[in-house]
N, C-alpha and C positions, 0 to 999 in steps of 0.2 A: 391396505393403508400403509403409506410410507412412514418410517420413523420420523418424529419431529426433528426439525433443524433449529439449532440455537446459534445465532450469528452475532458477533460483536464487531462493531465498527468504531474506531477511534475518531472522535470529532474534537476539534480544539480551535481556539482563536486563530483565524487565518488558514485553516485546513483547505486543501485544494479540492474543490467539489468534484471536478471531473474524474478524479482518481478513485473515488469511493462509490460513484454512481453505478459502476458495473456490478460489484458485489451486492450493493443495496437492491438493485433491480433483479439481476439474475437469480439470486438466492431468495430475495424477498417475495417474489411472485410464486414461490413453490408452496403447495399446500402444507400446512403444519409448520411453517417457518416463523420464528420469532426473532426480530432484529433488536439488538440493544445498541443505542448510540451512546458510546462510552466517553465520559469525561470525569474530572475530579468532583464536580458538583452538578447540579441541575439548572444552573443559571444559563441563559441563552449565550451562545457564541456566534460569531459571524464568520462564515467560510469565505473563501476567495474564488471568483469575484463575489461581490457582496451577496451573501446568502445566509440570512438569519436562521439559526438552527437551535433547537431545544434538545439538549441531551436527555436521554430517557433513563439512564442507569449510571450510577456513580461507580468509580473504581472499587469502592468498598463493597458494593452490592453486585458486582459482576458475577455471573454464574461461575462456579468452580470449573466447569468443563464446557468449553465452547466447541461446536463442530467447526466453526470458521472464525478466525480473528483476522480482521482486515484493517489496513491503514494506507492512506495515501500520503502525498507530500504535506509536510507541516512546516511551520515557521521555525527559524533557528532557535528562538527562545524556548520553544516547546521541545525541540530536539535536545537542548541543553538543560532541560529540567530533570533532575535526578528522580523525582517522584514519577514522572511520566515514563522514563526509561525503565525504572524498576517495575512499575505496574505492567508495562507491555511485555517485558521479558518473562515475568511470572505467568501472565495469562497465556502467552504464546507457548510456553513449555507444557501447558496443560491442554492446549487446543489440539484437535485432530488435524486441522490444516491452518496455515498462516498465509495470507495474501498480503504482500508488501509491494505497493505500486509507486513508481517514481521515487520521490524523496522518502517515502515510507520505508524503502529498503535500507536507507541509511539509519533510520531509527531501529530497524531490526538488527542491523549490524552493531549499533551502539549498545544494544541489549545483549550482545554476545551470541546472537542466533546464527550468524553467518560465518563463524570461524571455520575455515577449511571447506566452505561450500562454494559452489558456483552460484552467481547471482547477476542480475541486471538491474538497470534503473534508467532514469532519464539521462540523455547524453551529456547534459550540463554537469552532472555530478558523478559520472562514471568513474572518474579518477579517484573518488573517495572510497570506493569499494575495497581496494587493498588496505586502506587504513583501518578497516574494521575486520580484516582477516579474510575477506572474500576474494574469489577469483572472478574478475569481471568478464561478462559475456556480452559482447556487442551484437548488433544486428536487428534488434527490435522484436525478437521472439520472446514469448513467455519462457522463463527458465524455472524448472523444477529441480530441487535438490532435497530429497526426502519429503517431508511434509511442508516444506516452505516453497512458495511460489512467488517469484518476483517478476515484475513487468514494468515497461515504460508507461507513460501517462495515457489518459483518455481511452482509446480502444483497447489498450493492454489490460485495463481493469475489467472490461467485459470478457476478454479472452481467458484471463486467469480464472475468473469466476465460473465461466462455462466449463473449464477443465476440472475445476474442483467439484462442481456439481456432478460431472460424469463419474468422479470417484465416489461421491456420496450416494448418488441415486441411479447411476447407470448412464451409459451413453445415449440411450434412446430418450431419456428424460432431458438430457442436455441438448440433444438435437431439437426436441420440441420447444425448449426455452429459447433457443436461437431463432426458431421460426416465429414463436409468439412475439418476440421483440422485433422481428424483421431485421436481425443483426446481419447486415451485408454491406460493410463500408465501401463507399465509392469516393475516393479522394478527389475533389474537384480540381486541384492544382498540381498534385503529384510532388509536393515538397515536404511530405510528412516525416522525413528522416534526413540526417546529414548526408547520407549517400545520395538521396534523391534531390535534396536542395542544393548541394554543391558547397564548395569551401567558402565562398564569399558570404552567402546568406547564413551559413552555419556560424561563421565568425560573428556576424551581427547578433545572432541569437545568444551566443556565448557571452558576448560583451554585455548584452542587455541584462543577463542574469548573473553577472560576475559578483555583484554585491551579495546576492542570496547564497551563491556557492561559497563565498568567503565566510558568510555567517554560519553555514553548515560546518565548515572546517573548524571555525572557532568553537562552536558548540561541542564538537567531538572532543576537542582538547579539554573541555571542562568535565565531560562525563566518562571518558575512557582514560584510565590511568594504568600503567603496567602493574600487574599483580592484583588489581581490584576487580572483583566480579560484581556487576550490578544486579 
């Protein structure tokens, strides 16, 4: 019998669903796994796109030691919330592994977890990584630095979770999980990265998310101050 797994996934108003489905699925289907959907309280929140979600565990009741703590992209007001940043930083420092997908990597950085580390994120906010002390890694691959795993959105969440599962329960278990989910992406249009999409389409995407990116930068200014540890 494998050792039980305890997984915490941060959910919040406006959290990006596609970024947490990977850890929720890959790790949640494992025998003996318990998933805690973490938020300040147990009132329903609505993810993005519209996805009503009921948190299962408050910050106060989060287990002291998680095998995996995962977070995806969050809204700027959540990133700028000192209570969220403090909780995430404390929980992450006690966790065996941390998965930060897309904008979740910026939260990890705001919590002081990426200082001096290599990390990646969504291309829209890649230039924010140096502002949280990280060395940006482009290219779309999952990046591991110590026990912190960062990835871009959507498929990156599955890939990071599979790699973490291999660390926790072995490569053969991770291979079986990949098969059980039939995880074998086939991109229909071949535009799933800036390199594939080209400069014109990439600029359109950057422009479309410029307001969100600006919101992230503003939020970082509120939660990260020289000489202050969250």
